[in-house]
Every structure is written in C-alpha cells, then in structure tokens.
TORBAVEX-381728 format. One record per residue (C-alpha): residue number from 1; residue in three letters; x, y, z. Coordinates in Angstrom, 3 decimals, always signed. Layout:
N
+-----+-----+----------+----------+----------+
!   i !  aa !        X !        Y !        Z !
+-----+-----+----------+----------+----------+
! NUM ! ala !        X !        Y !        Z !
...
+-----+-----+----------+----------+----------+
END
This chain:
360
+-----+-----+----------+----------+----------+
!   i !  aa !        X !        Y !        Z !
+-----+-----+----------+----------+----------+
!   1 ! met !  -72.658 !  +50.482 !  -36.902 !
!   2 ! lys !  -69.065 !  +48.952 !  -34.937 !
!   3 ! asn !  -65.519 !  +49.445 !  -35.780 !
!   4 ! thr !  -62.575 !  +47.673 !  -35.498 !
!   5 ! ala !  -59.900 !  +49.062 !  -33.686 !
!   6 ! leu !  -58.207 !  +49.821 !  -37.599 !
!   7 ! ser !  -61.152 !  +51.162 !  -39.083 !
!   8 ! thr !  -59.778 !  +54.591 !  -39.790 !
!   9 ! thr !  -56.042 !  +53.143 !  -41.000 !
!  10 ! his !  -58.502 !  +51.307 !  -43.987 !
!  11 ! glu !  -60.288 !  +54.238 !  -45.059 !
!  12 ! ala !  -56.998 !  +56.007 !  -44.937 !
!  13 ! leu !  -55.925 !  +53.561 !  -47.167 !
!  14 ! gly !  -59.021 !  +53.931 !  -49.494 !
!  15 ! ala !  -60.484 !  +51.099 !  -48.387 !
!  16 ! lys !  -64.187 !  +50.601 !  -49.796 !
!  17 ! met !  -66.008 !  +50.031 !  -46.439 !
!  18 ! val !  -69.284 !  +48.600 !  -45.958 !
!  19 ! pro !  -71.763 !  +46.751 !  -43.085 !
!  20 ! phe !  -70.719 !  +43.457 !  -42.534 !
!  21 ! ala !  -72.184 !  +41.260 !  -39.234 !
!  22 ! gly !  -72.372 !  +44.550 !  -37.842 !
!  23 ! tyr !  -69.275 !  +46.009 !  -38.036 !
!  24 ! asn !  -68.230 !  +48.697 !  -40.940 !
!  25 ! met !  -65.450 !  +46.597 !  -42.821 !
!  26 ! pro !  -62.911 !  +46.907 !  -45.909 !
!  27 ! val !  -64.915 !  +45.335 !  -48.554 !
!  28 ! gln !  -61.934 !  +45.977 !  -51.144 !
!  29 ! tyr !  -58.908 !  +48.045 !  -51.587 !
!  30 ! glu !  -57.360 !  +47.680 !  -55.400 !
!  31 ! gly !  -59.817 !  +45.041 !  -56.673 !
!  32 ! val !  -61.262 !  +41.653 !  -56.168 !
!  33 ! asn !  -59.232 !  +40.053 !  -58.470 !
!  34 ! ile !  -55.963 !  +41.563 !  -57.588 !
!  35 ! glu !  -55.997 !  +41.432 !  -53.982 !
!  36 ! his !  -56.902 !  +37.601 !  -54.941 !
!  37 ! glu !  -54.035 !  +37.062 !  -56.906 !
!  38 ! thr !  -51.716 !  +38.870 !  -54.217 !
!  39 ! val !  -53.025 !  +36.088 !  -51.528 !
!  40 ! arg !  -52.050 !  +32.952 !  -54.179 !
!  41 ! asn !  -49.015 !  +34.062 !  -55.056 !
!  42 ! ala !  -47.226 !  +36.391 !  -52.423 !
!  43 ! val !  -49.071 !  +37.395 !  -48.972 !
!  44 ! gly !  -51.575 !  +39.838 !  -48.095 !
!  45 ! val !  -53.366 !  +41.244 !  -44.499 !
!  46 ! phe !  -56.455 !  +40.980 !  -43.503 !
!  47 ! asp !  -58.327 !  +42.727 !  -40.802 !
!  48 ! val !  -60.882 !  +40.175 !  -39.486 !
!  49 ! ser !  -61.499 !  +41.942 !  -35.887 !
!  50 ! his !  -65.115 !  +41.651 !  -36.281 !
!  51 ! met !  -65.106 !  +37.436 !  -35.107 !
!  52 ! gly !  -65.680 !  +36.713 !  -31.501 !
!  53 ! glu !  -63.596 !  +35.178 !  -29.164 !
!  54 ! phe !  -64.823 !  +33.524 !  -25.879 !
!  55 ! leu !  -62.461 !  +32.186 !  -22.940 !
!  56 ! ile !  -64.029 !  +28.763 !  -21.734 !
!  57 ! glu !  -61.430 !  +28.409 !  -17.925 !
!  58 ! gly !  -61.503 !  +26.163 !  -15.476 !
!  59 ! glu !  -61.512 !  +22.402 !  -14.299 !
!  60 ! his !  -64.640 !  +21.933 !  -16.436 !
!  61 ! ala !  -63.596 !  +23.819 !  -19.577 !
!  62 ! leu !  -63.156 !  +20.565 !  -21.712 !
!  63 ! glu !  -66.338 !  +19.383 !  -20.010 !
!  64 ! leu !  -68.554 !  +22.221 !  -21.404 !
!  65 ! ile !  -66.599 !  +22.502 !  -25.007 !
!  66 ! gln !  -66.930 !  +18.379 !  -25.157 !
!  67 ! lys !  -71.117 !  +18.952 !  -24.805 !
!  68 ! val !  -71.269 !  +21.628 !  -27.436 !
!  69 ! ser !  -69.045 !  +20.773 !  -29.978 !
!  70 ! ser !  -68.867 !  +18.204 !  -32.407 !
!  71 ! asn !  -65.179 !  +17.381 !  -32.911 !
!  72 ! asp !  -62.866 !  +15.835 !  -30.032 !
!  73 ! ala !  -61.359 !  +18.377 !  -27.997 !
!  74 ! ser !  -59.642 !  +16.103 !  -25.635 !
!  75 ! lys !  -57.245 !  +15.254 !  -28.537 !
!  76 ! leu !  -56.113 !  +18.981 !  -27.796 !
!  77 ! thr !  -52.394 !  +19.388 !  -26.172 !
!  78 ! ile !  -51.289 !  +23.099 !  -25.621 !
!  79 ! gly !  -50.616 !  +24.541 !  -28.471 !
!  80 ! lys !  -52.816 !  +23.019 !  -31.095 !
!  81 ! ala !  -56.300 !  +24.284 !  -32.596 !
!  82 ! gln !  -59.344 !  +22.175 !  -33.840 !
!  83 ! tyr !  -61.672 !  +22.841 !  -36.184 !
!  84 ! ser !  -65.422 !  +21.995 !  -35.163 !
!  85 ! cys !  -69.277 !  +22.907 !  -34.875 !
!  86 ! leu !  -71.644 !  +23.697 !  -32.886 !
!  87 ! pro !  -74.909 !  +21.078 !  -33.471 !
!  88 ! asn !  -77.855 !  +22.621 !  -32.415 !
!  89 ! asp !  -81.046 !  +20.248 !  -31.216 !
!  90 ! asp !  -82.689 !  +19.939 !  -34.155 !
!  91 ! gly !  -80.071 !  +18.291 !  -36.613 !
!  92 ! gly !  -78.532 !  +22.136 !  -37.791 !
!  93 ! ile !  -76.069 !  +24.147 !  -36.864 !
!  94 ! val !  -75.224 !  +27.049 !  -34.081 !
!  95 ! asp !  -72.047 !  +27.742 !  -35.464 !
!  96 ! asp !  -68.664 !  +26.863 !  -37.214 !
!  97 ! leu !  -65.776 !  +27.703 !  -34.868 !
!  98 ! ile !  -61.832 !  +27.056 !  -34.140 !
!  99 ! ile !  -60.873 !  +25.914 !  -30.580 !
! 100 ! tyr !  -57.632 !  +26.503 !  -29.507 !
! 101 ! arg !  -56.114 !  +24.859 !  -26.360 !
! 102 ! ile !  -54.309 !  +27.980 !  -24.906 !
! 103 ! lys !  -53.512 !  +26.300 !  -21.467 !
! 104 ! glu !  -54.109 !  +22.992 !  -19.205 !
! 105 ! asn !  -57.688 !  +24.159 !  -18.474 !
! 106 ! thr !  -57.927 !  +27.242 !  -20.861 !
! 107 ! tyr !  -59.222 !  +27.147 !  -24.551 !
! 108 ! leu !  -59.988 !  +30.338 !  -26.584 !
! 109 ! leu !  -63.179 !  +29.753 !  -28.819 !
! 110 ! val !  -62.866 !  +31.805 !  -32.306 !
! 111 ! val !  -66.408 !  +32.326 !  -33.669 !
! 112 ! asn !  -68.097 !  +33.813 !  -36.550 !
! 113 ! ala !  -69.178 !  +37.961 !  -36.068 !
! 114 ! ser !  -72.961 !  +37.544 !  -36.981 !
! 115 ! asn !  -72.858 !  +34.584 !  -34.268 !
! 116 ! ile !  -71.540 !  +36.132 !  -30.646 !
! 117 ! glu !  -74.154 !  +36.672 !  -29.133 !
! 118 ! lys !  -75.826 !  +33.808 !  -30.386 !
! 119 ! asp !  -73.360 !  +31.575 !  -29.736 !
! 120 ! trp !  -71.946 !  +32.754 !  -26.304 !
! 121 ! asn !  -76.015 !  +32.600 !  -25.153 !
! 122 ! trp !  -76.003 !  +28.697 !  -26.460 !
! 123 ! ile !  -73.044 !  +27.392 !  -24.983 !
! 124 ! gln !  -74.062 !  +29.720 !  -21.745 !
! 125 ! ser !  -77.139 !  +27.506 !  -21.756 !
! 126 ! lys !  -75.526 !  +24.101 !  -21.343 !
! 127 ! asn !  -72.838 !  +25.411 !  -19.117 !
! 128 ! asn !  -74.740 !  +23.924 !  -15.943 !
! 129 ! ile !  -71.350 !  +22.660 !  -14.917 !
! 130 ! gly !  -69.557 !  +25.650 !  -13.810 !
! 131 ! ala !  -67.026 !  +25.947 !  -16.477 !
! 132 ! thr !  -65.797 !  +29.865 !  -16.445 !
! 133 ! met !  -66.869 !  +32.001 !  -19.520 !
! 134 ! arg !  -65.263 !  +34.868 !  -20.705 !
! 135 ! asp !  -66.207 !  +37.186 !  -24.247 !
! 136 ! leu !  -63.217 !  +39.135 !  -25.303 !
! 137 ! ser !  -64.592 !  +39.885 !  -28.249 !
! 138 ! glu !  -65.147 !  +43.395 !  -28.418 !
! 139 ! asp !  -61.093 !  +43.709 !  -26.584 !
! 140 ! tyr !  -59.552 !  +41.997 !  -29.078 !
! 141 ! ser !  -58.268 !  +42.418 !  -32.563 !
! 142 ! leu !  -57.405 !  +39.336 !  -35.677 !
! 143 ! leu !  -55.239 !  +39.767 !  -38.557 !
! 144 ! ala !  -54.622 !  +37.171 !  -41.053 !
! 145 ! ile !  -51.501 !  +37.425 !  -43.063 !
! 146 ! gln !  -51.950 !  +34.761 !  -45.753 !
! 147 ! gly !  -50.312 !  +33.805 !  -48.956 !
! 148 ! pro !  -47.135 !  +31.354 !  -49.706 !
! 149 ! lys !  -44.912 !  +34.318 !  -48.955 !
! 150 ! ala !  -46.241 !  +34.967 !  -45.359 !
! 151 ! ile !  -43.282 !  +33.053 !  -43.214 !
! 152 ! glu !  -40.720 !  +34.403 !  -45.098 !
! 153 ! ala !  -42.333 !  +38.013 !  -45.028 !
! 154 ! met !  -42.574 !  +37.418 !  -41.282 !
! 155 ! gln !  -40.183 !  +36.195 !  -39.925 !
! 156 ! ser !  -38.413 !  +39.345 !  -38.820 !
! 157 ! leu !  -40.947 !  +40.356 !  -36.692 !
! 158 ! thr !  -41.046 !  +37.334 !  -33.892 !
! 159 ! ser !  -37.892 !  +35.058 !  -32.527 !
! 160 ! his !  -40.368 !  +31.757 !  -33.170 !
! 161 ! asp !  -39.188 !  +29.973 !  -36.274 !
! 162 ! leu !  -42.538 !  +30.521 !  -38.372 !
! 163 ! ser !  -41.792 !  +27.513 !  -40.469 !
! 164 ! ala !  -41.677 !  +24.915 !  -37.597 !
! 165 ! ile !  -45.478 !  +25.912 !  -36.435 !
! 166 ! asn !  -47.606 !  +23.268 !  -38.085 !
! 167 ! phe !  -50.809 !  +23.616 !  -39.695 !
! 168 ! tyr !  -53.743 !  +24.234 !  -36.922 !
! 169 ! asn !  -50.976 !  +24.729 !  -34.441 !
! 170 ! phe !  -50.094 !  +27.678 !  -32.489 !
! 171 ! val !  -47.643 !  +29.444 !  -30.084 !
! 172 ! val !  -48.247 !  +32.145 !  -27.593 !
! 173 ! gly !  -45.080 !  +34.969 !  -28.198 !
! 174 ! asp !  -43.644 !  +38.477 !  -29.564 !
! 175 ! phe !  -44.862 !  +39.666 !  -32.412 !
! 176 ! ala !  -43.741 !  +43.308 !  -34.116 !
! 177 ! gly !  -42.327 !  +44.476 !  -30.989 !
! 178 ! ile !  -45.316 !  +42.942 !  -28.773 !
! 179 ! glu !  -45.377 !  +40.055 !  -26.258 !
! 180 ! his !  -48.372 !  +37.471 !  -25.456 !
! 181 ! val !  -49.654 !  +37.336 !  -28.957 !
! 182 ! ile !  -51.287 !  +34.425 !  -30.735 !
! 183 ! ile !  -49.215 !  +33.596 !  -34.107 !
! 184 ! ser !  -51.747 !  +30.546 !  -35.426 !
! 185 ! ala !  -50.851 !  +28.435 !  -38.582 !
! 186 ! thr !  -54.630 !  +28.627 !  -39.787 !
! 187 ! gly !  -56.335 !  +30.512 !  -42.066 !
! 188 ! tyr !  -59.252 !  +30.951 !  -44.562 !
! 189 ! thr !  -57.831 !  +30.989 !  -47.933 !
! 190 ! gly !  -55.634 !  +27.847 !  -48.627 !
! 191 ! ser !  -52.630 !  +29.706 !  -49.374 !
! 192 ! gly !  -50.976 !  +29.247 !  -46.231 !
! 193 ! gly !  -49.789 !  +32.489 !  -43.345 !
! 194 ! phe !  -51.085 !  +32.955 !  -39.796 !
! 195 ! glu !  -53.707 !  +34.307 !  -37.859 !
! 196 ! ile !  -52.553 !  +36.643 !  -35.402 !
! 197 ! tyr !  -54.831 !  +37.815 !  -32.324 !
! 198 ! cys !  -53.797 !  +40.847 !  -29.866 !
! 199 ! lys !  -55.418 !  +43.296 !  -27.857 !
! 200 ! asn !  -57.242 !  +46.315 !  -29.468 !
! 201 ! ser !  -54.065 !  +48.807 !  -28.012 !
! 202 ! glu !  -51.616 !  +46.816 !  -29.895 !
! 203 ! val !  -53.029 !  +45.813 !  -33.363 !
! 204 ! lys !  -51.882 !  +49.464 !  -35.621 !
! 205 ! gln !  -48.295 !  +48.612 !  -34.641 !
! 206 ! ile !  -48.561 !  +45.325 !  -35.663 !
! 207 ! trp !  -50.598 !  +46.147 !  -38.627 !
! 208 ! asp !  -48.249 !  +48.806 !  -39.565 !
! 209 ! lys !  -45.316 !  +46.359 !  -38.949 !
! 210 ! val !  -46.294 !  +43.638 !  -40.485 !
! 211 ! leu !  -47.017 !  +46.160 !  -43.960 !
! 212 ! glu !  -43.287 !  +46.907 !  -43.376 !
! 213 ! ala !  -41.773 !  +44.036 !  -43.550 !
! 214 ! gly !  -43.942 !  +42.859 !  -46.187 !
! 215 ! ser !  -43.125 !  +45.575 !  -48.769 !
! 216 ! asp !  -39.767 !  +43.386 !  -50.152 !
! 217 ! phe !  -42.563 !  +40.481 !  -50.860 !
! 218 ! gly !  -45.428 !  +42.442 !  -52.585 !
! 219 ! ile !  -47.986 !  +42.497 !  -49.574 !
! 220 ! lys !  -50.894 !  +44.342 !  -49.881 !
! 221 ! pro !  -54.108 !  +44.793 !  -47.066 !
! 222 ! ile !  -56.861 !  +42.425 !  -48.479 !
! 223 ! gly !  -60.683 !  +42.990 !  -48.067 !
! 224 ! leu !  -63.459 !  +41.013 !  -47.764 !
! 225 ! ala !  -64.843 !  +39.821 !  -51.052 !
! 226 ! ala !  -61.463 !  +38.873 !  -51.640 !
! 227 ! arg !  -61.561 !  +36.488 !  -49.027 !
! 228 ! asp !  -64.476 !  +35.278 !  -50.267 !
! 229 ! thr !  -63.406 !  +34.066 !  -53.376 !
! 230 ! leu !  -60.055 !  +32.809 !  -52.088 !
! 231 ! arg !  -62.092 !  +30.621 !  -49.157 !
! 232 ! leu !  -64.869 !  +29.240 !  -51.644 !
! 233 ! glu !  -62.256 !  +28.133 !  -54.377 !
! 234 ! met !  -60.923 !  +25.986 !  -51.392 !
! 235 ! gly !  -64.780 !  +24.981 !  -50.761 !
! 236 ! tyr !  -64.505 !  +26.206 !  -47.139 !
! 237 ! cys !  -67.892 !  +26.759 !  -45.843 !
! 238 ! leu !  -69.571 !  +30.238 !  -44.946 !
! 239 ! tyr !  -71.815 !  +30.417 !  -41.871 !
! 240 ! gly !  -75.195 !  +31.708 !  -42.960 !
! 241 ! asn !  -74.233 !  +30.978 !  -46.804 !
! 242 ! asp !  -73.470 !  +26.879 !  -46.872 !
! 243 ! ile !  -74.158 !  +25.685 !  -43.308 !
! 244 ! asn !  -76.957 !  +27.761 !  -40.685 !
! 245 ! asp !  -79.306 !  +26.613 !  -38.108 !
! 246 ! thr !  -80.933 !  +23.935 !  -40.607 !
! 247 ! thr !  -77.887 !  +21.982 !  -41.976 !
! 248 ! ser !  -76.702 !  +19.412 !  -40.965 !
! 249 ! pro !  -73.100 !  +18.774 !  -40.375 !
! 250 ! ile !  -73.352 !  +15.440 !  -42.348 !
! 251 ! glu !  -75.278 !  +17.045 !  -45.589 !
! 252 ! ala !  -73.082 !  +19.721 !  -45.721 !
! 253 ! gly !  -69.951 !  +17.289 !  -46.038 !
! 254 ! leu !  -68.181 !  +18.190 !  -42.270 !
! 255 ! ser !  -69.022 !  +14.669 !  -40.960 !
! 256 ! trp !  -65.141 !  +14.577 !  -40.236 !
! 257 ! ile !  -65.516 !  +17.015 !  -37.459 !
! 258 ! cys !  -68.437 !  +14.806 !  -35.873 !
! 259 ! lys !  -66.967 !  +12.414 !  -34.023 !
! 260 ! phe !  -68.862 !   +9.926 !  -32.642 !
! 261 ! ser !  -66.869 !   +8.317 !  -29.833 !
! 262 ! lys !  -68.109 !  +10.536 !  -27.487 !
! 263 ! ser !  -71.560 !  +12.545 !  -26.421 !
! 264 ! phe !  -72.507 !  +15.781 !  -28.098 !
! 265 ! thr !  -75.529 !  +18.013 !  -28.379 !
! 266 ! asn !  -77.707 !  +15.919 !  -30.903 !
! 267 ! ser !  -74.772 !  +13.231 !  -31.207 !
! 268 ! glu !  -76.941 !  +10.102 !  -31.605 !
! 269 ! ala !  -79.446 !  +11.591 !  -34.547 !
! 270 ! leu !  -76.330 !  +12.856 !  -36.092 !
! 271 ! glu !  -74.819 !   +9.454 !  -36.071 !
! 272 ! glu !  -78.167 !   +8.093 !  -37.239 !
! 273 ! glu !  -78.198 !  +10.583 !  -40.063 !
! 274 ! lys !  -74.866 !   +9.575 !  -41.055 !
! 275 ! arg !  -75.498 !   +5.962 !  -41.359 !
! 276 ! arg !  -78.319 !   +6.153 !  -43.200 !
! 277 ! thr !  -76.990 !   +8.400 !  -45.701 !
! 278 ! pro !  -78.428 !  +12.300 !  -45.715 !
! 279 ! glu !  -81.765 !  +12.924 !  -48.660 !
! 280 ! arg !  -79.530 !  +15.709 !  -49.647 !
! 281 ! lys !  -75.602 !  +16.721 !  -49.781 !
! 282 ! leu !  -74.030 !  +19.990 !  -50.534 !
! 283 ! ile !  -71.819 !  +19.731 !  -53.810 !
! 284 ! ala !  -68.818 !  +21.916 !  -55.606 !
! 285 ! phe !  -69.979 !  +22.717 !  -59.254 !
! 286 ! glu !  -68.132 !  +24.153 !  -62.181 !
! 287 ! leu !  -70.283 !  +25.832 !  -64.896 !
! 288 ! asp !  -69.583 !  +24.226 !  -68.635 !
! 289 ! glu !  -70.373 !  +27.724 !  -69.777 !
! 290 ! arg !  -69.644 !  +31.354 !  -69.329 !
! 291 ! gly !  -71.831 !  +32.760 !  -66.338 !
! 292 ! ile !  -71.973 !  +33.644 !  -62.708 !
! 293 ! pro !  -73.376 !  +31.525 !  -60.233 !
! 294 ! arg !  -74.934 !  +34.009 !  -57.119 !
! 295 ! gln !  -76.507 !  +32.635 !  -54.272 !
! 296 ! gly !  -79.914 !  +31.686 !  -54.404 !
! 297 ! tyr !  -79.676 !  +30.566 !  -57.902 !
! 298 ! asp !  -82.136 !  +27.571 !  -59.021 !
! 299 ! ile !  -80.101 !  +24.370 !  -59.522 !
! 300 ! val !  -82.390 !  +22.566 !  -62.037 !
! 301 ! asp !  -82.179 !  +19.318 !  -63.753 !
! 302 ! gly !  -82.033 !  +18.583 !  -67.211 !
! 303 ! asn !  -85.625 !  +19.103 !  -67.993 !
! 304 ! gly !  -85.935 !  +22.366 !  -65.819 !
! 305 ! asn !  -87.348 !  +21.319 !  -62.262 !
! 306 ! lys !  -86.062 !  +22.856 !  -59.357 !
! 307 ! ile !  -83.568 !  +20.278 !  -57.391 !
! 308 ! gly !  -81.738 !  +22.894 !  -55.169 !
! 309 ! glu !  -80.208 !  +26.273 !  -54.992 !
! 310 ! val !  -76.707 !  +27.560 !  -55.138 !
! 311 ! thr !  -75.283 !  +28.892 !  -51.160 !
! 312 ! ser !  -72.416 !  +30.131 !  -52.646 !
! 313 ! gly !  -71.313 !  +31.467 !  -56.311 !
! 314 ! thr !  -68.394 !  +33.335 !  -57.660 !
! 315 ! met !  -66.280 !  +34.138 !  -60.882 !
! 316 ! ser !  -63.381 !  +31.846 !  -59.683 !
! 317 ! pro !  -60.299 !  +34.214 !  -60.660 !
! 318 ! ser !  -58.199 !  +31.613 !  -60.260 !
! 319 ! leu !  -59.513 !  +29.213 !  -62.079 !
! 320 ! gly !  -61.385 !  +31.873 !  -64.925 !
! 321 ! lys !  -65.208 !  +30.247 !  -64.777 !
! 322 ! gly !  -67.571 !  +30.295 !  -62.831 !
! 323 ! ile !  -68.052 !  +28.036 !  -59.613 !
! 324 ! gly !  -70.461 !  +27.421 !  -56.545 !
! 325 ! leu !  -71.321 !  +25.278 !  -54.488 !
! 326 ! gly !  -75.260 !  +24.291 !  -53.241 !
! 327 ! tyr !  -77.523 !  +21.478 !  -51.852 !
! 328 ! val !  -79.336 !  +18.586 !  -54.070 !
! 329 ! pro !  -80.859 !  +15.533 !  -53.670 !
! 330 ! thr !  -78.392 !  +12.950 !  -53.113 !
! 331 ! val !  -79.185 !  +11.088 !  -56.458 !
! 332 ! phe !  -77.361 !  +14.391 !  -58.245 !
! 333 ! ser !  -74.402 !  +14.745 !  -56.096 !
! 334 ! asp !  -72.126 !  +12.162 !  -57.698 !
! 335 ! val !  -68.442 !  +13.832 !  -58.992 !
! 336 ! asn !  -69.193 !  +14.404 !  -62.777 !
! 337 ! ser !  -73.229 !  +14.651 !  -62.447 !
! 338 ! lys !  -74.669 !  +17.202 !  -64.707 !
! 339 ! ile !  -76.840 !  +19.921 !  -63.351 !
! 340 ! asn !  -78.114 !  +23.382 !  -64.666 !
! 341 ! ile !  -77.770 !  +26.385 !  -62.892 !
! 342 ! gln !  -80.593 !  +28.864 !  -63.983 !
! 343 ! ile !  -78.867 !  +32.249 !  -64.690 !
! 344 ! arg !  -81.861 !  +34.317 !  -65.389 !
! 345 ! lys !  -83.424 !  +33.161 !  -68.421 !
! 346 ! asn !  -80.881 !  +30.661 !  -69.461 !
! 347 ! ala !  -80.228 !  +27.138 !  -67.793 !
! 348 ! val !  -76.519 !  +26.865 !  -67.912 !
! 349 ! pro !  -74.975 !  +23.399 !  -67.827 !
! 350 ! ala !  -72.674 !  +22.622 !  -64.617 !
! 351 ! thr !  -70.419 !  +19.580 !  -63.297 !
! 352 ! val !  -70.321 !  +18.356 !  -59.943 !
! 353 ! val !  -66.451 !  +17.992 !  -59.055 !
! 354 ! lys !  -64.661 !  +17.136 !  -56.369 !
! 355 ! leu !  -63.115 !  +20.106 !  -53.813 !
! 356 ! pro !  -61.132 !  +21.873 !  -53.625 !
! 357 ! phe !  -61.655 !  +23.734 !  -56.584 !
! 358 ! tyr !  -57.992 !  +25.403 !  -56.484 !
! 359 ! lys !  -55.266 !  +22.943 !  -56.766 !
! 360 ! lys !  -51.924 !  +24.461 !  -55.441 !
+-----+-----+----------+----------+----------+
END
C-alpha cells in the first residue's frame, strides 16, 4: 500500500484511512454529510495525490495526444486545460483524463490513480512518432481546494488574481510560499475552486498554509467519501463505475468530448455509433420513494424485468433523496421515464432526470 506525502498528516487529523487505488487514503474526517456541506457552502481541501501525472513533450507531443485522445487538443493554448478520454480499439474507454498545455510543446496529462500503469503502457504503445514521455506520478502531489469561498479564502496565498482564472484555465506561479506551482481552476465537485499541483517535498507547507488561510472561511479537510457524493450530484462519471473498458463514450453521454474533425483511436466506429444512436445509454435517476441505490443494484421495468444496473448511487446530502446513474436500453432513457431500482426485495420507483442533480 502506497502512501501520499500527507498520509501521516491525515492520520494525525483523525482521518479514517482506507485502501484506494493502491494508496492509503483518507475516506472521511468528521463525516460525509458535514464534509459534503462544507464544500457546497464554504471551502474544503482534499488530498488527491494518488492521481497520475504524465508529461508529454517535444515536437511530436501534440501529434501523439491527438492520436490517443478523443477531444481536440489542438484547441488548447498555453494556460488552458481540457477534459478528454482515451478510447480503446474495441469501442470502450481506457481512461478519462485532463490535458494541460504547459508550454508550446509540453503537455501534462492527469489520469486516474487506478489506471496509471495501464494508461502509460497504452499511450506508449501508440508512441511510434518519438514524443518524449515522463511519468511524474510518484514525484508530484495534488490538492483540490473546492467550494464557493475558495477564491476569497486562498487569495492571500498568491500574487495571482484567482478570480481572473477562468474555468479549465490555469497559471504556473507562486502559491503558499512555493514557486512554480500549477494553480488550476478545475475540480470534481461542481462548487468551484482550484487544484494545486506541486512536488511532494512542497505539499506539507502548502497544506498547512491552505488550512491556515481558510480558517476564517470555515475550511475543513475533506475525504474521498464526500468527493464521491459531490461528483455524483453533478453527474460526473467515475472511471471503474460509470465508464470502463467496455463502455463507449457515446453511450456514456461523452460524445461532447469526441471531436470527429480529427482522427483518433477507433474514431470511425465511434462516429458511426453516434450517427445511429447507441443501443443503451447512461441515465441519471432520482428515487420517488425512500431508499438508497447502490452500485450493482438491478434496474427493472414495470414488470420486474432487469433492464440494467446502477453504476453509481448514493443518498444525496444536498437533495435528501436517493440518486444514481446506470445504463439502460435507449428506449428507457428519456427524461421523466419511469423505472424501478431493485433494493433488496423492493422495486423502488424512480424517475429519469436531467443532469446535474444538484443545481446551484
């Protein structure tokens, strides 16, 4: 089990630690609901240093990225980031990721912790054009400072105007007394804020100063459990749950990150799938009655026939009702369609809704 540079810090704060993607990670401190509400209403800080970081450099860097990723990275200017995915050869998804353009011919790819080795090998297998690749995952830490008070709470830590950094834009500059930190207006919560990339040797200083600067704004350390409820309320896909090697980006509702103006892995087949409409779709649903949908629960029709299964589900702290995602035949995917979630012996009625669940 690997530790992040802050594992002992989390333990000292009383965090409940659990194995996650091969790392010893804090799942919660005070409790999921308290931590969730802190991010929705104020500001919280997550240690997500288990995520992977690859540097792709050289004159062929963009060519390689264009070949392996579904979005159009040629649109990226220095200081901009982009959500994308790595399609496989069989219609599925190797991983989803964020691509940052750091310099003219330098790109940072941020990938999921559980897929670091798989992603590296996949991209390397496509690199027959001489792009330089470096895996920085073991050397870098990542903090997510999220919530509506993030800008106000963190402004004292940097000379950059945080309010001027637009969504999916970033700067490389000073933060919490450290130079050359990536300050990125990205996140996985839907409540605004930043993600901070720094070296492992720098993260403890940054963590301490973030908590100090945010103390007047109600900042709290936040665990992975609240990270999951926050992202699910926004309908953000989680790799391994809602997308994987067998789900296509089209049926997952990610056709918006598939730019068919260029050629990429399996692009012709994906474009054809989009044209003909996929057989199944990822839907969002809310329970009409009390209950908590969980990953793996059956989705059934009015006659009790299984039509799919829940890929992510929880009791929404913000809405006070059960919410979830799951794949069903396209005929059941229209908003306001009625389905049922099999929770033990009960088929609990649910309604297909439009994302996000949580509307600010």
